[in-house]
C-alpha angles and dihedrals in degrees: 000000000000111000119207126191116207128196141161128226088221128071093181116130110257091013113178089216091054085053089054090048091053093046091049090049090053092049091048091051091048087055090055099258125136110242132200113191117197138176119222086220085077090057106056114187130177118241106286112264122163089214087071090065133132100000102042105037108146112256086220090065091059092047092048092046089054090052090052091050093049096056131075093213137024125200117197120191108195135182121226118236117192092335094311144072121298118248094250093058093044093047093048092052092045093055093042091050088063095056120102128249093033113258089206100065102070111049136060109242126218119189133195141158143187121213138174090241126085093247092066102224092304093141092053090046091052090052091047093049090050093049094047092046091052088055091055098260122146105227124196109250089230111094108198101211113169127185162206090020093207089066101030106080126069122212091261092057093257126109130277095218118070090210089069090057090048090053091048090051090053092049090051089052088051090053091052102036104036117073139183119231115213112261 
């Protein structure tokens, strides 16, 4: 069975990106995939600083890297801050990029984000796709940008626009149909 790890680049209470993470987890389960939902609040890591290596690498980085390696797919819901990635997402990727073997070379990555703006976190998602690709990750071509947040969610927790559901369906197909061959 395909195993997918989901996480959000926001630990804020009532985060709209955590809401996207939960919704994506439900949709993945409905498609018959095994889902592990985590919060980055459970993986505290100091601000990345190469001077901390090798003696003070956060233990949470090693645990999170192992989770990445043990899943076939990884879905990251990230906020957009000032047209870019939030510090939590950047810091997480920076620490994970230092783990060996690479936690980015096994899974298929799906990325999405909800923002208050009409472009739906698309700039942050473009940055995230570039960063992940440079680390050797295979990223689903479907960028799940959703916005504005105030109009995005229906009362049942789903989405008001059918195009969002179509994009989620495509991303789920990518998780089940794309595969990584061992290098």
